[in-house]
C-alpha distance (Angstrom), angle and dihedral (degrees) to the residues before:
residue distance angle dihedral
M1 . . .
E2 3.83 . .
E3 3.79 90.1 .
E4 3.81 91.6 51.3
R5 3.85 91.1 49.3
M6 3.79 92.1 51.3
E7 3.81 93.2 47.4
G8 3.83 89.8 54.0
E9 3.78 94.6 43.5
K10 3.80 115.8 119.0
F11 3.79 123.4 -145.7
E12 3.78 118.9 -124.1
W13 3.81 85.7 -116.4
Q14 3.76 139.3 -0.2
I15 3.81 136.3 171.6
S16 3.79 131.8 -177.1
G17 3.78 137.1 178.3
E18 3.79 141.0 101.9
G19 3.76 130.3 -46.7
T20 3.78 143.5 -170.9
A21 3.80 133.4 -157.8
A22 3.79 121.4 -161.6
C23 3.80 122.2 -178.2
T24 3.80 141.9 171.2
S25 3.82 98.7 -103.3
P26 3.82 127.3 87.2
P27 3.81 117.7 -100.2
V28 2.97 122.5 -46.0
C29 3.83 100.7 32.6
P30 3.83 109.0 -132.0
A31 3.79 90.4 -134.2
Y32 3.82 87.7 77.4
W33 3.80 88.1 64.2
G34 3.79 97.2 37.4
S35 3.82 89.9 -113.7
P36 3.82 127.5 141.1
F37 3.80 120.2 -89.7
S38 3.80 119.4 -111.9
K39 3.79 102.5 -92.6
D40 3.81 94.1 -155.0
L41 3.83 88.9 63.6
H42 3.80 95.2 45.5
D43 3.81 109.5 49.8
G44 3.77 94.0 -84.9
E45 3.78 95.2 -56.2
S46 3.81 135.5 103.3
Q47 3.78 92.5 -115.3
G48 3.78 137.9 116.3
E49 3.77 147.6 -162.5
S50 3.79 127.8 -140.1
L51 3.79 145.9 157.5
C52 3.81 127.1 -146.9
S53 3.78 116.8 -158.6
F54 3.82 124.9 -164.0
N55 3.79 128.6 -159.0
I56 3.81 102.7 -164.9
K57 3.78 109.3 -150.7
E58 3.79 98.4 173.4
G59 3.75 133.0 9.8
Y60 3.78 151.9 121.6
Y61 3.76 141.0 -161.7
Q62 3.76 107.6 -152.4
D63 3.80 100.3 -54.1
V64 3.84 96.1 -19.2
A65 3.81 114.4 105.1
L66 3.82 115.2 -137.0
G67 3.82 104.6 176.2
G68 3.79 116.2 125.7
L69 3.81 96.3 27.6
K70 3.79 128.2 117.0
V71 3.80 134.5 -144.3
C72 3.81 133.4 -171.1
L73 3.78 126.8 -163.3
P74 3.80 117.0 -169.9
F75 3.81 116.5 -173.2
N76 3.77 146.5 172.6
V77 3.81 121.4 -131.6
S78 3.79 109.9 -136.8
P79 3.83 120.3 -111.0
G80 3.79 114.5 -96.1
F81 3.81 96.8 44.1
P82 3.02 126.3 -163.2
E83 3.80 96.6 17.2
V84 3.86 91.1 48.7
K85 3.80 108.1 68.0
G86 3.78 125.0 -154.7
G87 3.77 126.8 -17.6
W88 3.80 93.4 113.9
T89 3.81 112.6 156.2
A90 3.78 123.2 -142.9
L91 3.80 146.0 172.5
L92 3.78 123.1 -143.8
F93 3.83 120.2 -143.1
I94 3.80 114.9 -165.0
D95 3.80 122.4 -162.1
S96 3.82 111.0 -93.6
K97 3.81 86.6 -137.9
A98 3.83 89.7 69.0
D99 3.81 116.4 100.8
D100 3.78 119.9 -135.5
E101 3.82 94.8 -87.9
Q102 3.76 93.0 48.1
A103 3.80 92.4 46.7
K104 3.81 91.1 50.8
A105 3.80 90.4 49.5
L106 3.81 93.9 50.4
E107 3.79 91.1 46.1
D108 3.79 89.8 54.7
I109 3.82 94.0 46.0
Y110 3.81 96.5 48.2
G111 3.78 91.7 38.8
K112 3.80 89.5 58.5
C113 3.83 91.8 45.6
W114 3.81 92.8 50.5
A115 3.81 93.8 44.0
A116 3.82 88.2 53.5
R117 3.81 86.9 62.1
G118 3.81 92.1 51.0
G119 3.77 91.7 -110.3
E120 3.82 131.7 145.2
M121 3.81 120.5 -128.2
L122 3.79 106.2 -146.0
K123 3.82 98.9 -174.6
V124 3.77 141.9 -9.4
K125 3.81 115.7 -139.0
R126 3.76 141.1 175.3
G127 3.81 120.5 -123.6
K128 3.78 142.2 169.7
I129 3.80 99.4 -108.2
S130 3.80 127.0 -170.9
F131 3.80 124.0 -172.4
T132 3.82 120.1 -177.4
K133 3.79 130.7 174.8
E134 3.79 131.9 -165.3
F135 3.82 120.0 -170.8
V136 3.81 118.8 -132.2
N137 3.79 118.8 -148.0
G138 3.77 89.7 -4.6
G139 3.82 94.3 -54.5
P140 2.94 167.5 -114.0
A141 3.83 81.6 137.1
A142 3.80 106.4 79.1
R143 3.80 146.6 170.9
Y144 3.79 118.1 -130.0
E145 3.76 136.3 -161.1
V146 3.78 118.8 -167.8
E147 3.79 126.3 176.8
I148 3.79 137.8 178.1
S149 3.75 101.6 -164.4
G150 3.83 110.1 -106.2
V151 3.81 92.4 -5.7
Y152 3.82 114.9 59.5
R153 3.79 140.7 19.4
L154 3.78 127.3 -176.5
K155 3.78 128.4 175.3
T156 3.79 119.0 173.6
Q157 3.75 144.9 -175.4
P158 3.78 126.1 -160.1
L159 3.78 126.1 -116.6
L160 3.81 109.5 -123.5
T161 3.75 138.8 -164.9
G162 3.83 120.6 -119.5
E163 3.81 86.3 -92.6
G164 3.78 92.8 55.4
K165 3.82 94.7 -106.0
P166 3.81 122.8 137.0
R167 3.78 116.9 -91.6
Y168 3.79 113.7 -135.0
I169 3.77 147.2 170.7
N170 3.79 130.5 -146.0
S171 3.75 120.0 -110.0
A172 3.79 121.0 -127.6
R173 3.80 86.3 -95.7
G174 3.82 93.3 50.5
G175 3.82 98.5 -103.0
I176 3.81 125.5 137.8
I177 3.79 117.1 -98.3
N178 3.81 113.4 -176.7
I179 3.80 115.7 -147.2
G180 3.79 134.8 -144.2
K181 3.76 140.8 143.3
S182 3.79 136.2 -110.3
E183 3.81 127.3 -104.6
V184 3.82 90.7 -177.5
N185 3.82 123.0 18.1
E186 3.78 115.8 162.7
F187 3.81 131.3 150.6
K188 3.77 120.7 174.4
D189 3.83 112.0 168.9
R190 3.81 105.3 124.5
D191 3.77 93.5 -157.4
L192 3.81 82.1 87.0
P193 3.83 109.1 69.9
R194 3.82 95.9 -128.7
T195 3.84 122.2 37.2
W196 3.82 125.6 -177.1
N197 3.78 149.2 -158.8
R198 3.81 107.7 -169.3
S199 3.78 127.3 140.0
G200 3.81 129.4 -172.1
M201 3.76 91.0 48.6
N202 3.79 136.4 125.2
V203 3.81 122.7 -58.0
T204 3.79 127.6 176.5
Y205 3.79 129.2 -174.2
W206 3.77 130.5 -167.3
D207 3.81 146.9 149.4
F208 3.76 116.9 -99.9
T209 3.81 142.5 -166.1
L210 3.80 122.7 -169.9
N211 3.79 128.6 -171.4
P212 3.84 136.6 143.9
Q213 3.79 90.0 -80.3
N214 3.81 94.4 47.4
L215 3.80 116.0 43.0
Y216 3.83 94.5 160.9
W217 3.80 114.6 94.3
M218 3.80 98.6 -161.7
P219 3.85 112.0 94.1
């Protein structure tokens, strides 16, 4: 009976969908291996810049529906990585299509996720966010375009095997993370200490599920 109750139990909140991460290091970003960043690309420091974007396909927060909304989280990795732990600074952009209840729910969810990484959320903002995906060779390899109007532009292409299949790495938890590179990668909101405009750099894309028992968006 206890097993049946737990199987039917509903989390207070849960969201799922697809995400991308684009950074300012060549593929594959050394952060995935816990290795130092290339100092000659990052002002002489082992530091980095990145933005994770989330296209929420399904989700809820208590009785608030969250499907169809989008979120972007740009952040700076602190100098001294990987020896220096935590202290990463971020902004949170919430879809301008979200109403007040939805925006509050997404702020709480992503605030919890970022705090679990030891990061600091500098500001929460609204933005007109677009997220488009085009399959290559029938998928799962894909091209993405993500935009926060007036703030961010990302255009990607996948990295493929000789047979046209997606190239990928495994996450620390064993999940599949597909890899690509950016054609356009520009972020220019100066409320984040370090902005960037650097194409040809690392892109990853993956499916995600977040809930109170899983605050880590990589698979």
